[in-house]
C-alpha positions in Angstrom: 0.1 16.9 -19.9 -1.4 13.4 -20.3 1.7 11.3 -20.8 -0.1 9.6 -23.8 -0.1 12.9 -25.6 3.7 12.6 -26.2 3.0 9.7 -28.5 0.1 11.0 -30.5 0.7 12.2 -34.1 3.6 9.6 -34.7 3.2 6.9 -37.4 2.5 4.0 -35.1 1.7 0.7 -37.0 0.8 -1.3 -34.0 0.0 -1.2 -30.3 1.4 -4.0 -28.1 0.5 -5.2 -24.7 3.7 -4.7 -22.9 4.4 -6.2 -19.4 8.0 -5.7 -19.4 8.7 -9.5 -19.4 10.9 -11.2 -22.1 8.0 -12.4 -24.3 6.5 -8.9 -24.6 10.0 -7.4 -25.3 10.7 -10.0 -28.0 7.1 -9.7 -29.7 7.9 -6.0 -30.2 11.5 -6.4 -31.3 10.6 -9.0 -34.0 8.2 -6.3 -35.5 10.7 -3.5 -35.0 13.2 -5.6 -37.1 10.7 -5.4 -40.0 10.7 -1.7 -39.8 7.4 -1.3 -38.0 6.7 1.2 -35.4 5.2 -0.4 -32.1 4.0 1.4 -29.1 3.8 -0.5 -25.9 0.9 -0.4 -23.6 1.9 -1.0 -20.1 -1.2 -1.8 -18.1 -1.4 -1.1 -14.5 -3.9 -2.7 -11.8 -3.7 -3.0 -8.2 -2.0 -6.5 -8.9 0.6 -5.9 -11.6 2.4 -3.0 -13.4 5.8 -1.4 -13.0 5.3 2.0 -14.5 8.6 3.3 -12.8 10.5 1.0 -15.3 9.3 2.7 -18.4 12.5 4.8 -18.9 14.5 1.8 -18.1 12.9 -0.3 -20.8 13.3 2.6 -23.3 16.9 2.9 -22.7 17.7 -0.9 -22.3 15.5 -2.4 -25.1 14.6 0.6 -27.3 10.9 0.2 -26.6 8.6 3.2 -26.2 5.6 2.4 -23.8 3.1 4.4 -21.9 1.3 3.4 -18.7 -2.4 2.5 -18.9 -4.5 2.6 -15.7 -7.2 0.0 -15.6 -7.6 -0.3 -11.8 -11.2 0.3 -11.7 -12.4 -1.7 -14.3 -10.1 -4.6 -13.2 -11.5 -4.5 -9.8 -15.1 -4.7 -11.4 -14.1 -7.7 -13.4 -12.3 -9.5 -10.5 -15.3 -9.8 -8.4 -16.9 -12.3 -10.9 -14.8 -13.0 -14.1 -16.8 -14.8 -16.7 -14.1 -17.4 -17.2 -13.3 -18.1 -13.6 -9.9 -18.1 -11.7 -6.6 -19.9 -12.2 -4.7 -21.7 -9.5 -5.3 -18.9 -7.0 -7.3 -15.6 -7.6 -5.9 -15.0 -11.1 -8.5 -14.4 -13.8 -6.0 -14.7 -16.6 -8.5 -15.2 -19.5 -10.7 -12.2 -18.5 -7.6 -10.1 -17.7 -6.3 -10.7 -21.2 -9.6 -9.9 -22.8 -10.0 -6.8 -20.7 -6.7 -5.3 -21.8 -7.1 -6.4 -25.5 -10.6 -4.9 -25.5 -9.1 -1.7 -24.0 -6.4 -1.6 -26.5 -8.6 -2.0 -29.5 -10.2 1.3 -28.4 -6.9 3.1 -28.6 -6.1 2.1 -32.1 -7.8 5.0 -33.8 -6.4 7.5 -31.3 -2.9 6.5 -32.0 -3.3 5.8 -35.7 -2.3 2.2 -35.3 -3.5 -0.7 -37.6 -3.3 -3.7 -35.4 -2.6 -5.3 -31.9 0.3 -7.3 -30.7 0.5 -9.8 -27.7 3.6 -11.8 -26.7 1.6 -14.9 -25.8 3.3 -18.2 -26.6 1.2 -21.2 -27.7 1.3 -23.9 -25.0 3.4 -21.8 -22.5 0.7 -21.8 -19.9 -1.6 -24.8 -19.4 -4.8 -22.7 -19.1 -4.6 -19.3 -20.7 -2.3 -20.1 -23.6 -3.8 -23.2 -25.1 -4.9 -22.9 -28.8 -8.6 -23.0 -27.8 -8.1 -20.4 -25.1 -6.1 -18.1 -27.3 -9.1 -18.2 -29.8 -11.6 -17.5 -27.0 -9.6 -14.4 -25.9 -9.5 -13.1 -29.5 -13.2 -13.5 -30.0 -14.0 -12.2 -26.4 -12.0 -9.1 -26.9 -13.5 -8.5 -30.5 -9.9 -8.4 -31.9 -10.2 -11.6 -34.2 -8.8 -9.6 -37.3 -6.7 -7.2 -35.3 -4.5 -9.3 -33.1 -1.0 -10.7 -34.1 1.0 -13.1 -31.7 4.2 -12.9 -33.4 6.3 -15.2 -31.2 4.0 -18.3 -32.2 2.9 -16.9 -35.7 4.2 -20.0 -37.5 2.1 -22.4 -35.3 -1.0 -20.2 -35.7 -3.2 -19.3 -38.6 -2.2 -16.3 -40.8 -3.7 -13.0 -39.8 -4.9 -10.1 -42.1 -1.7 -8.2 -41.3 0.4 -11.0 -42.7 -1.9 -11.7 -45.5 -1.9 -8.0 -46.7 1.9 -7.9 -46.6 2.1 -5.4 -43.8 3.9 -8.0 -41.8 6.2 -10.6 -43.4 5.1 -13.8 -42.1 8.3 -15.7 -43.2 10.2 -13.6 -40.7 8.2 -14.5 -37.8 9.1 -17.2 -35.3 7.2 -20.2 -34.4 7.9 -20.6 -30.8 5.6 -23.0 -28.7 5.6 -24.9 -25.4 6.7 -24.2 -21.9 10.5 -24.2 -22.5 12.5 -20.9 -22.9 15.1 -22.0 -25.4 13.3 -20.3 -28.2 13.0 -17.0 -26.4 16.5 -17.1 -25.2 17.9 -17.7 -28.7 15.8 -14.9 -30.0 17.0 -12.6 -27.2 20.7 -13.4 -28.2 19.7 -12.5 -31.7 18.7 -9.1 -30.8 21.8 -8.8 -28.4 19.5 -8.7 -25.2 21.6 -9.6 -22.2 19.4 -7.9 -19.6 16.9 -10.8 -19.4 13.8 -10.3 -17.2 12.9 -13.2 -14.9 10.3 -15.6 -16.3 7.7 -15.0 -13.5 4.2 -13.7 -14.5 4.5 -10.8 -12.0 0.8 -10.9 -11.1 0.2 -11.1 -7.4 -3.2 -12.6 -7.9 -1.2 -15.8 -9.1 0.6 -16.1 -5.7 -0.9 -18.0 -2.8 -0.2 -15.6 0.1 -1.2 -12.3 -1.6 -4.3 -13.9 -3.1 -5.3 -15.0 0.5 -5.0 -11.5 1.7 -7.0 -10.2 -1.1 -10.0 -12.5 -0.5 -11.6 -10.8 2.5 -11.4 -7.5 0.7 -13.1 -9.0 -2.5 -15.7 -10.7 -0.3 -16.3 -8.4 2.6 -16.0 -4.8 1.0 -18.9 -3.4 -0.8 -16.7 -1.2 -3.0 -13.0 -2.4 -2.8 -10.6 0.4 -3.9 -7.0 0.1 -5.1 -5.9 1.5 -1.8 -7.4 -1.5 0.0 -5.3 -4.0 -2.0 -2.2 -1.8 -1.3 -2.7 -1.8 2.2 -2.9 -5.5 2.4 0.8 -5.9 1.4 2.2 -3.5 3.7 2.1 -5.3 7.1 0.7 -8.2 9.1 -3.0 -8.7 8.2 -5.6 -9.7 10.7 -9.5 -10.1 10.4 -12.0 -10.5 13.1 -15.3 -10.9 11.2 -15.9 -7.6 9.5 -13.0 -5.8 11.3 -9.8 -5.4 9.5 -6.4 -4.6 11.3 -3.0 -4.1 9.8 0.0 -4.3 12.1 3.4 -3.0 11.4 6.4 -5.4 11.5 9.2 -2.8 11.9 9.7 1.0 11.6 9.6 1.0 7.9 6.2 -0.8 7.8 4.9 1.6 10.5 6.0 4.6 8.2 4.2 2.9 5.2 1.0 2.3 7.2 1.1 5.9 8.3 1.3 7.0 4.7 -1.5 4.7 3.7 -3.9 6.0 6.2 -7.0 7.1 4.7 -10.0 9.3 6.0 -11.8 7.1 8.4 -9.0 4.9 9.2 -8.1 4.2 12.9 -4.7 4.2 14.2 -3.4 2.4 17.3 -0.1 3.6 18.8 1.5 2.7 22.2 2.1 5.7 24.3 4.9 5.1 26.7 6.7 2.1 25.2 8.0 1.1 21.7 5.9 -1.1 19.5 4.1 -1.4 16.2 1.7 1.1 14.7 -1.8 -0.7 13.9 -4.2 0.6 11.3 -8.0 -0.3 11.4 -9.7 0.2 8.2 -13.4 1.0 8.5 -15.4 0.3 5.4 -18.8 -0.3 4.0 -19.6 -4.0 4.1 -20.7 -5.9 1.1 -23.5 -7.5 3.1 -24.9 -4.8 5.5 -25.8 -5.9 9.1 -27.6 -4.3 11.9 -24.7 -4.6 14.4 -21.9 -3.4 12.1 -21.4 0.2 11.3 -18.8 1.0 8.7 -17.6 4.1 10.3 -18.0 3.4 14.0 -16.3 0.4 15.6 -17.9 -0.4 19.1 -15.8 0.4 22.1 -15.3 -3.3 22.8 -13.9 -3.7 19.4 -11.5 -0.8 19.9 -10.2 -2.2 23.2 -9.9 -5.7 21.6 -7.9 -4.5 18.7 -5.6 -2.2 20.9 -4.9 -5.3 23.2 -4.1 -7.5 20.2 -1.8 -4.9 18.4 0.1 -4.0 21.7 0.9 -7.8 22.1 3.4 -7.4 19.3 5.5 -5.2 21.4 8.0 -7.0 23.7 8.1 -4.0 26.1 4.2 -4.0 26.3 4.0 -7.7 27.0 6.7 -7.3 29.8 4.5 -4.6 31.4 1.6 -7.1 31.2 3.6 -9.9 32.8 4.5 -7.4 35.7 0.7 -6.9 36.2 0.6 -3.5 34.7 -1.6 -2.1 31.9 -0.3 -0.1 29.1 -1.8 2.9 27.3 -2.6 2.8 23.7 -3.3 6.1 21.8 -6.3 5.7 19.4 -6.0 8.3 16.7 -9.2 9.1 14.7 -8.4 12.0 12.3 -7.3 14.9 14.6 -8.8 13.3 17.7 -6.9 11.2 20.2 -8.3 8.9 22.8 -6.3 6.8 25.5 -7.2 3.3 26.0 -5.8 1.4 29.0 -5.5 -2.2 28.1 -3.5 -5.4 28.9 -1.6 -6.9 25.9 -3.1 -10.2 24.6 -2.5 -12.3 21.6 -5.7 -14.2 22.2 -8.6 -12.0 22.5 -12.4 -12.5 22.6 -12.6 -11.4 19.0 -10.1 -14.1 17.8 -8.1 -12.1 15.1 -6.7 -14.3 12.4 -4.5 -14.0 9.4 -6.0 -14.9 6.0 -5.0 -18.2 4.8 -4.7 -19.9 1.3 -6.9 -22.8 2.7 -9.7 -20.2 2.9 -9.3 -19.1 -0.7 -9.5 -22.7 -1.8 -12.6 -23.3 0.2 -14.1 -20.2 -1.3 -13.4 -21.2 -4.9 -15.1 -24.5 -4.4 -18.1 -22.8 -3.2 -18.2 -20.4 -6.2 -21.1 -21.4 -8.8 
């Protein structure tokens, strides 16, 4: 059964964007206190979302919420957001527009009358200025449908307040970057389990965003699984070739579980060492010398040599003048490669760096 079916047929008054952060919790609690029935929509993309916490939020805060998967439309938007990126690769304005536009389409299905967001005026310097909040409402087509209850007294009245459905006099007027207002409101509701104030979107963090850049710019059709892979292990690129190398046994197991059809696995035969996964993909810009499903033999040997260099045992063999054997696994086939471990190889494998992300953003039109 579709999880959303559990919530159909109930008398919902509103649907709320619900991240699980304190602001989204309080936005719902403020309306619940007025006797309104609010259903949380917990949006999930490759970069944010914790649907495994839905039961925890229900038990701890008395908030019902359902997961909403927007991974595919989010990736389509991320390649070229209309309103650009924030400090790193976070398209905050377009992200909020996407979610609100999607939520608007769910109102009729759940019999709800309006939408709710936990945004606080002035809390974020780019996405929560007054002009940007208005831009988001208009861009999502929710000018007369969206209530931002935490900052209601600092914003103009909405149709929900003017009609009496929501008592405006009981709504707070929190604004600015401080958290005092939210913490006082949490105390009012008896909330002691306070979520951390971090935004929770990995696109807003320098290191993850740098790892995402070659995926966004290099792959013709990035998938959610590609972004998942980029967070599992060491990440290295040599032009169009992508190699993930496990740091420990746990990472090796995670790479094994993340293996997709067409992926290559490199595993040392006789000595302990990391598992390496080479992802073959269709490039965004095709070239005559790059086949998405057939790494040349020289590239395979280069990747095996580089991956083996992360094994102390393999390096010791090399220092003794001996080669080591790497097993190349392609589906059910196994090929043995006799190589010398080397950190410096002809292809020059390199980790993605935040500096590359900054340079790329400067080149964007």
